[in-house]
Gaussian input, Z-matrix of N, CA and C with variables (Angstrom, degrees):
# hf/3-21g

backbone

0 1
 N
 C     1     B1
 C     2     B2     1     A1
 N     3     B3     2     A2     1     D1
 C     4     B4     3     A3     2     D2
 C     5     B5     4     A4     3     D3
 N     6     B6     5     A5     4     D4
 C     7     B7     6     A6     5     D5
 C     8     B8     7     A7     6     D6
 N     9     B9     8     A8     7     D7
 C    10    B10     9     A9     8     D8
 C    11    B11    10    A10     9     D9
 N    12    B12    11    A11    10    D10
 C    13    B13    12    A12    11    D11
 C    14    B14    13    A13    12    D12
 N    15    B15    14    A14    13    D13
 C    16    B16    15    A15    14    D14
 C    17    B17    16    A16    15    D15
 N    18    B18    17    A17    16    D16
 C    19    B19    18    A18    17    D17
 C    20    B20    19    A19    18    D18
 N    21    B21    20    A20    19    D19
 C    22    B22    21    A21    20    D20
 C    23    B23    22    A22    21    D21
 N    24    B24    23    A23    22    D22
 C    25    B25    24    A24    23    D23
 C    26    B26    25    A25    24    D24
 N    27    B27    26    A26    25    D25
 C    28    B28    27    A27    26    D26
 C    29    B29    28    A28    27    D27
 N    30    B30    29    A29    28    D28
 C    31    B31    30    A30    29    D29
 C    32    B32    31    A31    30    D30
 N    33    B33    32    A32    31    D31
 C    34    B34    33    A33    32    D32
 C    35    B35    34    A34    33    D33
 N    36    B36    35    A35    34    D34
 C    37    B37    36    A36    35    D35
 C    38    B38    37    A37    36    D36
 N    39    B39    38    A38    37    D37
 C    40    B40    39    A39    38    D38
 C    41    B41    40    A40    39    D39
 N    42    B42    41    A41    40    D40
 C    43    B43    42    A42    41    D41
 C    44    B44    43    A43    42    D42
 N    45    B45    44    A44    43    D43
 C    46    B46    45    A45    44    D44
 C    47    B47    46    A46    45    D45
 N    48    B48    47    A47    46    D46
 C    49    B49    48    A48    47    D47
 C    50    B50    49    A49    48    D48
 N    51    B51    50    A50    49    D49
 C    52    B52    51    A51    50    D50
 C    53    B53    52    A52    51    D51
 N    54    B54    53    A53    52    D52
 C    55    B55    54    A54    53    D53
 C    56    B56    55    A55    54    D54
 N    57    B57    56    A56    55    D55
 C    58    B58    57    A57    56    D56
 C    59    B59    58    A58    57    D57
 N    60    B60    59    A59    58    D58
 C    61    B61    60    A60    59    D59
 C    62    B62    61    A61    60    D60
 N    63    B63    62    A62    61    D61
 C    64    B64    63    A63    62    D62
 C    65    B65    64    A64    63    D63
 N    66    B66    65    A65    64    D64
 C    67    B67    66    A66    65    D65
 C    68    B68    67    A67    66    D66
 N    69    B69    68    A68    67    D67
 C    70    B70    69    A69    68    D68
 C    71    B71    70    A70    69    D69
 N    72    B72    71    A71    70    D70
 C    73    B73    72    A72    71    D71
 C    74    B74    73    A73    72    D72
 N    75    B75    74    A74    73    D73
 C    76    B76    75    A75    74    D74
 C    77    B77    76    A76    75    D75
 N    78    B78    77    A77    76    D76
 C    79    B79    78    A78    77    D77
 C    80    B80    79    A79    78    D78
 N    81    B81    80    A80    79    D79
 C    82    B82    81    A81    80    D80
 C    83    B83    82    A82    81    D81
 N    84    B84    83    A83    82    D82
 C    85    B85    84    A84    83    D83
 C    86    B86    85    A85    84    D84
 N    87    B87    86    A86    85    D85
 C    88    B88    87    A87    86    D86
 C    89    B89    88    A88    87    D87
 N    90    B90    89    A89    88    D88
 C    91    B91    90    A90    89    D89
 C    92    B92    91    A91    90    D90
 N    93    B93    92    A92    91    D91
 C    94    B94    93    A93    92    D92
 C    95    B95    94    A94    93    D93
 N    96    B96    95    A95    94    D94
 C    97    B97    96    A96    95    D95
 C    98    B98    97    A97    96    D96
 N    99    B99    98    A98    97    D97
 C   100   B100    99    A99    98    D98
 C   101   B101   100   A100    99    D99
 N   102   B102   101   A101   100   D100
 C   103   B103   102   A102   101   D101
 C   104   B104   103   A103   102   D102
 N   105   B105   104   A104   103   D103
 C   106   B106   105   A105   104   D104
 C   107   B107   106   A106   105   D105
 N   108   B108   107   A107   106   D106
 C   109   B109   108   A108   107   D107
 C   110   B110   109   A109   108   D108
 N   111   B111   110   A110   109   D109
 C   112   B112   111   A111   110   D110
 C   113   B113   112   A112   111   D111
 N   114   B114   113   A113   112   D112
 C   115   B115   114   A114   113   D113
 C   116   B116   115   A115   114   D114
 N   117   B117   116   A116   115   D115
 C   118   B118   117   A117   116   D116
 C   119   B119   118   A118   117   D117
 N   120   B120   119   A119   118   D118
 C   121   B121   120   A120   119   D119
 C   122   B122   121   A121   120   D120
 N   123   B123   122   A122   121   D121
 C   124   B124   123   A123   122   D122
 C   125   B125   124   A124   123   D123
 N   126   B126   125   A125   124   D124
 C   127   B127   126   A126   125   D125
 C   128   B128   127   A127   126   D126
 N   129   B129   128   A128   127   D127
 C   130   B130   129   A129   128   D128
 C   131   B131   130   A130   129   D129
 N   132   B132   131   A131   130   D130
 C   133   B133   132   A132   131   D131
 C   134   B134   133   A133   132   D132
 N   135   B135   134   A134   133   D133
 C   136   B136   135   A135   134   D134
 C   137   B137   136   A136   135   D135
 N   138   B138   137   A137   136   D136
 C   139   B139   138   A138   137   D137
 C   140   B140   139   A139   138   D138
 N   141   B141   140   A140   139   D139
 C   142   B142   141   A141   140   D140
 C   143   B143   142   A142   141   D141
 N   144   B144   143   A143   142   D142
 C   145   B145   144   A144   143   D143
 C   146   B146   145   A145   144   D144
 N   147   B147   146   A146   145   D145
 C   148   B148   147   A147   146   D146
 C   149   B149   148   A148   147   D147
 N   150   B150   149   A149   148   D148
 C   151   B151   150   A150   149   D149
 C   152   B152   151   A151   150   D150
 N   153   B153   152   A152   151   D151
 C   154   B154   153   A153   152   D152
 C   155   B155   154   A154   153   D153
 N   156   B156   155   A155   154   D154
 C   157   B157   156   A156   155   D155
 C   158   B158   157   A157   156   D156
 N   159   B159   158   A158   157   D157
 C   160   B160   159   A159   158   D158
 C   161   B161   160   A160   159   D159
 N   162   B162   161   A161   160   D160
 C   163   B163   162   A162   161   D161
 C   164   B164   163   A163   162   D162
 N   165   B165   164   A164   163   D163
 C   166   B166   165   A165   164   D164
 C   167   B167   166   A166   165   D165
 N   168   B168   167   A167   166   D166
 C   169   B169   168   A168   167   D167
 C   170   B170   169   A169   168   D168
 N   171   B171   170   A170   169   D169
 C   172   B172   171   A171   170   D170
 C   173   B173   172   A172   171   D171
 N   174   B174   173   A173   172   D172
 C   175   B175   174   A174   173   D173
 C   176   B176   175   A175   174   D174
 N   177   B177   176   A176   175   D175
 C   178   B178   177   A177   176   D176
 C   179   B179   178   A178   177   D177
 N   180   B180   179   A179   178   D178
 C   181   B181   180   A180   179   D179
 C   182   B182   181   A181   180   D180
 N   183   B183   182   A182   181   D181
 C   184   B184   183   A183   182   D182
 C   185   B185   184   A184   183   D183
 N   186   B186   185   A185   184   D184
 C   187   B187   186   A186   185   D185
 C   188   B188   187   A187   186   D186
 N   189   B189   188   A188   187   D187
 C   190   B190   189   A189   188   D188
 C   191   B191   190   A190   189   D189
 N   192   B192   191   A191   190   D190
 C   193   B193   192   A192   191   D191
 C   194   B194   193   A193   192   D192
 N   195   B195   194   A194   193   D193
 C   196   B196   195   A195   194   D194
 C   197   B197   196   A196   195   D195
 N   198   B198   197   A197   196   D196
 C   199   B199   198   A198   197   D197
 C   200   B200   199   A199   198   D198
 N   201   B201   200   A200   199   D199
 C   202   B202   201   A201   200   D200
 C   203   B203   202   A202   201   D201
 N   204   B204   203   A203   202   D202
 C   205   B205   204   A204   203   D203
 C   206   B206   205   A205   204   D204
 N   207   B207   206   A206   205   D205
 C   208   B208   207   A207   206   D206
 C   209   B209   208   A208   207   D207
 N   210   B210   209   A209   208   D208
 C   211   B211   210   A210   209   D209
 C   212   B212   211   A211   210   D210
 N   213   B213   212   A212   211   D211
 C   214   B214   213   A213   212   D212
 C   215   B215   214   A214   213   D213

   B1=1.4527
   B2=1.5281
   B3=1.3166
   B4=1.4610
   B5=1.5168
   B6=1.3129
   B7=1.4555
   B8=1.5235
   B9=1.3314
   B10=1.4599
   B11=1.5216
   B12=1.3209
   B13=1.4598
   B14=1.5211
   B15=1.3191
   B16=1.4670
   B17=1.5206
   B18=1.3250
   B19=1.4541
   B20=1.5206
   B21=1.3200
   B22=1.4570
   B23=1.5217
   B24=1.3356
   B25=1.4590
   B26=1.5280
   B27=1.3201
   B28=1.4642
   B29=1.5267
   B30=1.3323
   B31=1.4630
   B32=1.5224
   B33=1.3167
   B34=1.4637
   B35=1.5226
   B36=1.3195
   B37=1.4596
   B38=1.5216
   B39=1.3278
   B40=1.4599
   B41=1.5277
   B42=1.3232
   B43=1.4705
   B44=1.5225
   B45=1.3336
   B46=1.4621
   B47=1.5290
   B48=1.3364
   B49=1.4625
   B50=1.5295
   B51=1.3365
   B52=1.4722
   B53=1.5292
   B54=1.3425
   B55=1.4604
   B56=1.5250
   B57=1.3194
   B58=1.4568
   B59=1.5192
   B60=1.3348
   B61=1.4584
   B62=1.5249
   B63=1.3247
   B64=1.4638
   B65=1.5281
   B66=1.3313
   B67=1.4598
   B68=1.5250
   B69=1.3317
   B70=1.4606
   B71=1.5241
   B72=1.3308
   B73=1.4685
   B74=1.5263
   B75=1.3236
   B76=1.4636
   B77=1.5315
   B78=1.3289
   B79=1.4625
   B80=1.5249
   B81=1.3339
   B82=1.4658
   B83=1.5339
   B84=1.3031
   B85=1.4640
   B86=1.5096
   B87=1.3124
   B88=1.4582
   B89=1.5279
   B90=1.3437
   B91=1.4692
   B92=1.5280
   B93=1.3269
   B94=1.4604
   B95=1.5223
   B96=1.3437
   B97=1.4620
   B98=1.5253
   B99=1.3378
   B100=1.4610
   B101=1.5242
   B102=1.3152
   B103=1.4615
   B104=1.5256
   B105=1.3332
   B106=1.4547
   B107=1.5148
   B108=1.3140
   B109=1.4676
   B110=1.5239
   B111=1.3314
   B112=1.4599
   B113=1.5252
   B114=1.3268
   B115=1.4579
   B116=1.5232
   B117=1.3317
   B118=1.4590
   B119=1.5293
   B120=1.3283
   B121=1.4674
   B122=1.5286
   B123=1.3416
   B124=1.4642
   B125=1.5253
   B126=1.3217
   B127=1.4616
   B128=1.5235
   B129=1.3194
   B130=1.4701
   B131=1.5270
   B132=1.3271
   B133=1.4656
   B134=1.5287
   B135=1.3291
   B136=1.4596
   B137=1.5175
   B138=1.3245
   B139=1.4693
   B140=1.5295
   B141=1.3173
   B142=1.4661
   B143=1.5321
   B144=1.3272
   B145=1.4680
   B146=1.5261
   B147=1.3257
   B148=1.4533
   B149=1.5235
   B150=1.3211
   B151=1.4659
   B152=1.5306
   B153=1.3240
   B154=1.4666
   B155=1.5271
   B156=1.3354
   B157=1.4622
   B158=1.5239
   B159=1.3237
   B160=1.4653
   B161=1.5267
   B162=1.3244
   B163=1.4708
   B164=1.5277
   B165=1.3125
   B166=1.4631
   B167=1.5288
   B168=1.3310
   B169=1.4641
   B170=1.5255
   B171=1.3309
   B172=1.4645
   B173=1.5205
   B174=1.3314
   B175=1.4670
   B176=1.5292
   B177=1.3354
   B178=1.4636
   B179=1.5285
   B180=1.3233
   B181=1.4615
   B182=1.5163
   B183=1.3198
   B184=1.4623
   B185=1.5210
   B186=1.3140
   B187=1.4671
   B188=1.5244
   B189=1.3197
   B190=1.4570
   B191=1.5172
   B192=1.3349
   B193=1.4587
   B194=1.5323
   B195=1.3075
   B196=1.4545
   B197=1.5167
   B198=1.3322
   B199=1.4665
   B200=1.5372
   B201=1.3137
   B202=1.4657
   B203=1.5254
   B204=1.3254
   B205=1.4605
   B206=1.5188
   B207=1.3071
   B208=1.4579
   B209=1.5197
   B210=1.3128
   B211=1.4623
   B212=1.5205
   B213=1.3086
   B214=1.4664
   B215=1.4930
   A1=111.25
   A2=118.91
   A3=121.51
   A4=113.29
   A5=117.24
   A6=120.05
   A7=111.24
   A8=117.56
   A9=121.13
   A10=112.86
   A11=118.71
   A12=121.92
   A13=110.38
   A14=116.05
   A15=120.87
   A16=111.53
   A17=116.66
   A18=120.46
   A19=111.69
   A20=114.84
   A21=122.03
   A22=109.25
   A23=115.77
   A24=122.28
   A25=107.03
   A26=116.58
   A27=121.83
   A28=107.72
   A29=116.12
   A30=121.60
   A31=106.95
   A32=115.54
   A33=120.76
   A34=110.51
   A35=117.03
   A36=121.73
   A37=109.81
   A38=116.55
   A39=122.21
   A40=109.00
   A41=115.94
   A42=120.26
   A43=110.03
   A44=115.56
   A45=121.17
   A46=111.05
   A47=116.68
   A48=121.40
   A49=113.14
   A50=115.95
   A51=122.66
   A52=112.12
   A53=114.41
   A54=120.76
   A55=108.42
   A56=115.66
   A57=121.38
   A58=108.60
   A59=116.88
   A60=122.47
   A61=109.21
   A62=116.50
   A63=121.82
   A64=109.21
   A65=115.62
   A66=121.62
   A67=110.19
   A68=115.25
   A69=123.62
   A70=107.43
   A71=117.96
   A72=121.85
   A73=114.44
   A74=118.80
   A75=120.61
   A76=112.46
   A77=117.47
   A78=121.41
   A79=109.80
   A80=117.50
   A81=119.97
   A82=111.43
   A83=114.62
   A84=119.06
   A85=112.03
   A86=115.10
   A87=122.65
   A88=110.53
   A89=117.11
   A90=120.19
   A91=111.50
   A92=117.38
   A93=120.02
   A94=109.02
   A95=117.10
   A96=122.17
   A97=113.91
   A98=116.82
   A99=120.43
   A100=108.11
   A101=116.91
   A102=121.08
   A103=109.85
   A104=116.01
   A105=122.18
   A106=110.00
   A107=116.21
   A108=120.63
   A109=111.70
   A110=116.97
   A111=122.22
   A112=108.08
   A113=116.29
   A114=120.28
   A115=110.32
   A116=116.07
   A117=121.05
   A118=111.22
   A119=116.51
   A120=120.66
   A121=110.36
   A122=116.94
   A123=120.59
   A124=110.72
   A125=117.03
   A126=120.88
   A127=111.01
   A128=117.25
   A129=121.24
   A130=110.44
   A131=116.78
   A132=120.43
   A133=110.80
   A134=116.47
   A135=121.07
   A136=111.80
   A137=116.71
   A138=120.62
   A139=110.14
   A140=116.20
   A141=120.69
   A142=110.96
   A143=116.61
   A144=120.54
   A145=110.56
   A146=117.90
   A147=120.95
   A148=110.84
   A149=116.29
   A150=119.56
   A151=110.59
   A152=117.10
   A153=121.25
   A154=111.51
   A155=116.83
   A156=120.40
   A157=111.22
   A158=116.54
   A159=121.36
   A160=110.30
   A161=117.05
   A162=120.34
   A163=111.33
   A164=117.05
   A165=121.44
   A166=110.47
   A167=117.10
   A168=120.61
   A169=110.51
   A170=116.49
   A171=120.35
   A172=111.30
   A173=117.26
   A174=121.22
   A175=111.80
   A176=116.08
   A177=120.80
   A178=112.12
   A179=116.47
   A180=120.62
   A181=113.26
   A182=116.70
   A183=121.24
   A184=110.37
   A185=115.76
   A186=120.78
   A187=109.03
   A188=115.66
   A189=120.09
   A190=109.97
   A191=118.15
   A192=120.06
   A193=110.16
   A194=116.02
   A195=120.78
   A196=108.28
   A197=117.86
   A198=119.69
   A199=111.02
   A200=116.29
   A201=119.41
   A202=108.68
   A203=115.02
   A204=120.89
   A205=108.58
   A206=116.12
   A207=121.53
   A208=107.44
   A209=116.06
   A210=118.92
   A211=109.34
   A212=115.44
   A213=120.19
   A214=111.70
   D1=-40.69
   D2=-176.21
   D3=-62.97
   D4=-24.96
   D5=-178.22
   D6=-61.75
   D7=-27.26
   D8=-177.57
   D9=-94.89
   D10=-8.84
   D11=-178.97
   D12=-85.91
   D13=139.89
   D14=-176.47
   D15=-124.06
   D16=43.22
   D17=-178.16
   D18=-93.53
   D19=145.01
   D20=178.11
   D21=-72.32
   D22=133.59
   D23=175.08
   D24=-120.11
   D25=124.14
   D26=178.84
   D27=-104.09
   D28=124.40
   D29=176.28
   D30=-119.02
   D31=122.61
   D32=-173.01
   D33=-138.59
   D34=135.87
   D35=176.78
   D36=-72.49
   D37=135.87
   D38=176.64
   D39=-116.40
   D40=113.63
   D41=176.41
   D42=-62.67
   D43=-41.20
   D44=-178.14
   D45=-60.14
   D46=-46.41
   D47=-176.88
   D48=-90.46
   D49=-11.72
   D50=-178.43
   D51=54.19
   D52=45.83
   D53=176.33
   D54=-160.67
   D55=171.29
   D56=174.55
   D57=-88.21
   D58=128.95
   D59=177.91
   D60=-99.98
   D61=146.95
   D62=-177.54
   D63=-122.29
   D64=133.65
   D65=179.14
   D66=-132.94
   D67=157.56
   D68=174.49
   D69=-126.71
   D70=90.48
   D71=-173.41
   D72=-59.73
   D73=-23.48
   D74=-178.29
   D75=-75.25
   D76=-16.57
   D77=-179.02
   D78=-97.93
   D79=129.79
   D80=179.47
   D81=-69.61
   D82=162.26
   D83=176.34
   D84=102.25
   D85=-150.34
   D86=-177.35
   D87=-54.14
   D88=122.04
   D89=-175.86
   D90=-67.72
   D91=-54.30
   D92=-179.31
   D93=-83.38
   D94=125.43
   D95=-173.19
   D96=-106.96
   D97=-30.06
   D98=-179.16
   D99=-160.30
   D100=-173.82
   D101=-177.90
   D102=-157.88
   D103=177.63
   D104=174.56
   D105=-162.91
   D106=152.08
   D107=178.92
   D108=-72.91
   D109=-27.54
   D110=176.23
   D111=-121.95
   D112=163.77
   D113=177.84
   D114=-60.65
   D115=-42.51
   D116=-179.01
   D117=-62.63
   D118=-41.25
   D119=178.57
   D120=-66.70
   D121=-40.79
   D122=177.99
   D123=-62.93
   D124=-40.65
   D125=178.16
   D126=-62.95
   D127=-46.27
   D128=179.15
   D129=-62.89
   D130=-43.79
   D131=178.67
   D132=-66.18
   D133=-34.95
   D134=177.80
   D135=-64.42
   D136=-42.61
   D137=177.84
   D138=-61.32
   D139=-43.37
   D140=179.07
   D141=-64.73
   D142=-41.65
   D143=179.70
   D144=-65.42
   D145=-39.07
   D146=178.81
   D147=-64.60
   D148=-43.91
   D149=176.55
   D150=-58.79
   D151=-42.78
   D152=179.43
   D153=-63.76
   D154=-41.82
   D155=177.88
   D156=-60.36
   D157=-46.06
   D158=-179.00
   D159=-63.33
   D160=-44.76
   D161=178.56
   D162=-62.05
   D163=-40.08
   D164=178.96
   D165=-62.54
   D166=-46.28
   D167=177.99
   D168=-59.14
   D169=-44.36
   D170=-179.28
   D171=-65.22
   D172=-42.55
   D173=178.99
   D174=-61.75
   D175=-34.81
   D176=-179.71
   D177=-85.25
   D178=-5.57
   D179=-179.17
   D180=72.72
   D181=22.41
   D182=-179.52
   D183=-93.93
   D184=146.49
   D185=176.51
   D186=-72.09
   D187=140.30
   D188=176.12
   D189=-69.80
   D190=148.06
   D191=176.93
   D192=-64.50
   D193=153.25
   D194=176.35
   D195=-72.01
   D196=127.78
   D197=178.02
   D198=-65.23
   D199=141.03
   D200=175.74
   D201=-71.62
   D202=153.69
   D203=-177.44
   D204=-117.33
   D205=131.97
   D206=176.99
   D207=-96.51
   D208=122.00
   D209=178.55
   D210=-91.83
   D211=141.99
   D212=-178.73
   D213=-113.85

């Protein structure tokens, strides 16, 4: 499923939390969605969180947010 999703994932180190935080800016609500002790763990957790968000939207019958587009 993730191969077809085009949502921005932000992974950022937090000195305060001493871990990498993961956010999906295109989705409203809580900015930080998951985390990981390593970048690789944060990425894996981010993929899982994105899948969960999409499934939740579908279960509720809500339209997914429009993915942001990066112009080059």
